Steps between C-alpha positions, in 0.01 A plus 500: 500500500440442869680714750759345726344406834585698808778345707400312812799633694745784464799274418304325224401837357852644485544441123162666429576809711852527362379474139262794543760729655695772321873537535550716810613850410742545787307784666482325838764680703595205719451125508643316800519121516502379861621143532716286725489219749175390661498630857753777430251786529344550159157569651639767732687660211176507302322672789770767519480563126122526517531757779737696275234521231609217272237285328588157640392164362591171663553156346395597148619264222790688336344499153212704639743784567519596133122551459493685832775741397325536163177594676683761706676656201207502255236640731449811706620319810673711764695194616863539398683289758437127490647250747444132423576226751605198291635184654498120497139487615427546130654156443567438129383852414793649695740393224320739263642793697834491315325526163274780624796704624670456164188633330493793740848588375394476135206733572725744693304442820716606793495241776696407810518180704495484879606165648419412861736242648580346838720226637373141498495503880283811513258365239461165678435679827232721342316211338507308827363801688200539269458119470464508123680285243739643246323520161761273338575248775244240388540193719846612613624736765481878506872515421444286190253756367737787578784327315285447191375858507850644541612309193201618295554864598880516463482660156246760608702589810811559289322746272316687777552872554443473875571199721374546856608245759226486763659234722561740787254778411184580691198627307597863561856451370363323192256783437784754520708307250210463255418870528865589450522284189201653323503853641400758241816658370719493193505152348867555416597546864633193674339398829737412782413293805759519778433221749691432820526141621676270745739243358387251762153508341630457146571729206188638323416287198433801278824685577685642200783635717607387848723703728634382836520747788650255748836678461360770729489467879172355624286734716338188646789479746431848637237478772352843427447414132408132509124552536491767227508456122684661213206733449559655843728804496748377767567180305508676164746760631718228651506281187554782251771644724705181498827504301433409138120518514440826315791437262347166404152647451627790290711279274230236470235750394745653250581155363129430451449785253645325190333176609157664525554676167587163344189339647289777348659446159432127528133563590540376857263722694519361853807425712537370855801600707536274805699637795586240760640467850476218754143546622361769271425736790775760536780543243315389187194707587698819565708458185204411278316812617803713415550335160133556426523865605797564274342324204187712546715812507647388168148495353426128511174336602574306816311286752686399818380198697635310802426133448611358831412766755306355791645151473723543802 
């Protein structure tokens, strides 16, 4: 009997590699699938994970993940955190991801999914800046490719553990959010991102809760405070001293406790609380910082970001 010839390419050899693999034993402590829209920051997220000590692979056909995890669990490998960037660049192989994740579950392999997203406008702008076509646009426009990709990824976005909207994030803000999502801590502890924003720039796409601080007086109309932000003590003292501010914050944080407990029970590990005001500079920033401080005092893992600072 002649042996089967070696594959000419990795995709052609997937059945051969998969057939020789054992069932993974589940000893890999973490598997993170990084996916999302082209141009939304997957490469930057991968760089952050690599800096955090994760073993990162990019654009691997999904069916190759099973042999890779098998290799890590049946060898003396010291690698126990695997991050795989999987997206539509894999073309027809991307559809195998759903089957692979189902097999992960059957093998008791713990995995999470991080989805990077951005608005259509932001994605078009980024592709135009780098002067590259969208991988799915074909002979059409960039927006055509984005529309197709959004449709293909809708199911994966819905089942993701973390959805990070990068429309208004710089690379440093994105890095903070990625680090906050995967920070080493109890896997049972929910991760909370409190983000301030300006309504005139739009509500964050990934917001699970939105609160409106425009019922408070606007420090913008006070000359001494206009040039400052909600992170500056004079503005923070002014905003938190306004009638109703501290009462709202206290009751809101208290009301979140059963919600966060419910999210934990439902295996939702990442929640975004969006705190808005008109421009995202004064009231929302001061209140989001205070909400974050109180949630930290209650023992939660919290990252506070200010999406729209510097836009005015």
